[in-house]
C-alpha positions, 0 to 999 in steps of 0.5 A: 155345698148347701148349708144343710149338707154343710151342717151334716158334715159338721155333725160327723166327728170324723168325715171318712178319709181315703188314702191318697193313692186311692184318690189318684187311681180313681182320678186316673181311671180314664188314663191309658198311660198310668204307670202301673209299677208306680201305682204298685209301689204306692199301694204297697205303702198303704199297709191296710189296703195292701194286706186286704187286696193280697188276702183277697188275691190269695183267696179261693175265688181267684184260684191262683196256683201260687201265693202272691206276696206283693201288689207288683206280682199281683199286677203281673198275674191279674192285670192292672184292670182287675187289680185296680178294681181290688184296690179301689174297692179295698181303699173305699171299704177301709175308709168307712167305720163300723156304725151302730145299728147299721148293717155295714156288711149288707151295705157293702154287699149291695154296693159290690153288686151294684158296681159289678152290674154297672161295669157289665152294663157300661161296657155293653153300652160303650161306656167307661166300665171302670168309672161305672164300677167306681160310681156304683161302688160310691153311690150310696156313701151318703147313707153312711154320713147321714148314719154318722151325723144323724143316727136316730133319724137314719134308723127311723128312715130305714125302718120306714123304707122297709115298710115300702110306702115311700122312697129313700130320697122322699124320706130324706128330703122330708126329714133333712131337706136333702138326699143321701145322693147329694151327700155322696156328691159332696163327699166326692168333691171333699175327696177331690175326685174328678168331674168324670166321677162326680158328674155321674154320681150326682146324676145316677139318682135320677139320670133323665133330669139333666142334659146331656144324659150320662150313660154311666149314670143310667148304667148305675141307676139300672144296676141299683135297681137290679141289685135291690131286686136281687137282694130282696129275691124278687123274680126275674119277671118281676124285676123286668117289670120294674126296670125303667124303659126310658133309661134302657133306651138311653143305653141303646139296648133293644126291648128284648135285651134284658129279657135275654140278659137279666139272668146272666147279669144277676148271676155275676159275682163281684169277687170282693166279699172277702174284703169284709172278713 
């Protein structure tokens, strides 16, 4: 960790913590032999996470006929893949506090859509969709730490970003000497995540700078672009013009791919908005 980022961490009174079961699940995203019953039991021990997940599972979005009263029951009806998504998202959301002068709800809505698009793109390009989803969900958490450590500077940067003259990375580098993307990487190291997650998180701000290029990082980069355009209500045609053709090539998609699929991607729903109620 650089000394400047270390100073940031020391400025944050309480660096966000995650439940141990969330860390375990995230570090086992690539493990086909994960013990589902054991996971369910551990999730149920985390009352806040469990309550959020069960409330979401019983919402209209999932349209289940009967009320679900346990995580183990939810595994049976939804499957572990879908439930892992809900548990990971709930655990991460629960770890982050409310922040003064910061729209935390919009932050999470943007993160949910980025994660959802990243999972779709990773799946289409033959990468690990669960890891891509989690990288997309976590990829902007450095912004949270900057708001917690340097709230006045963070608010000023948000205002400058809205003016559209410079990117977030440029403004953060000029102000702090590091970017929120670098802070996210250090936070994931602090949480003791595996390299399968940390490497694409460290690369997704500019995937082409490192070799070999990570397809997961590329999926998240494109997902972020689409999410920002969707939130700003930019048209499909304008969004297409903004997407990086080099990164699209790395993902192995033909030039016509996004012309055909962009509308479908932008219409995807995360199903996670209920976690913010």
